[in-house]
Phi, psi and omega in degrees: 000131182289132181288134179288132179273117182275169176300319179299318178299316181297321179294317180295319178296319178295319179296318177303314181296311184289317178299320181293329180277319191241353182081174183292314183289325183282333182281148176239151179295329178296317180294319180294317178299318178298318178297325180279348181077030179230164175286153181300325179296328177293320177302316183287343173290329181268328183225123188292339182201167177297322179299316179295321178296318179298320178300317180294322177298314178301314182296313185289320188260011175278181179283344187302310179300322179296315181297317179299323178289336181281334189310312180299328182287331184292328187297334182260008183254154169301147185304310180298318179297320179296316179295323178296321179295314179299310183297318181297315180292322180298311180295325179292317177297318178299319180295314181296325184256028185310311183291325177294319177301314180299316181296313181299317180299325179283315185291328185293339179276345180255337184238114178303323181292317178296321178297318179297315179298318180300314181293324179296313183284330176289322176298321177296321179295317178296318179296323180295312178293323179300329180297326176292314179295325180296319177299317179296321179295320178295333178272359179082010182265345183245138181299164181283072180240159177289117183301326182287321175296322178296319179296318178297319180295316184295306181290328181297320182291326178285321178294318180300317178296313180301312184297317181296313183292315187280325187248326180274307180277347181054047182232116180293140183278120177277164184297318182298313180294318180301315181296321179294314180297316179302314182299314183291314180297317181294321179297318177299314182294317180299314182294336180270344187239337184283130180286168177299322177297319179295324180294323178297320181286342184251008177082187183293156176296143176271141177270131178291136181276000000 
């Protein structure tokens, strides 16, 4: 059954488009309301301010909702396969939201509130992934490492790669290159975090090609 698109959904979709095109400072609530096909007063019934609307856009269209939905699926997967699934979805969300990522990175240096929101949702994202690593550690499959630091390291290396390629080198990441990077990064991470007990359960170490 097709999900009904609510007025709130239309406003958020319109806000994503306008913010991605013009940034937080350049976008106006009147323009966003027009894109959504609603009156500006209707927008303010759902979101008290442009800042609040921007916060909601960051929250809804970030990787966090996707990651939370993945958690039940990860428990039944091989460790490498689970990491591949996380990394693949993470890079895909970053690719889809490329302009929003660029805007957020710029706006957070100018707005203390946007910076605060950014740190809040990234911390939530790290804690969410850390809960998966914590489960593995309790089962003896994960080394005695801090799960939250491990989550920061895992997502951080992929974000750093994405940011450098897409924004510094101005080079869009192709599928072949993405798959190679994922394989290498995941192998590095697995060898650094999987316990000896976990290695027994996952077979011999794979050699990076």
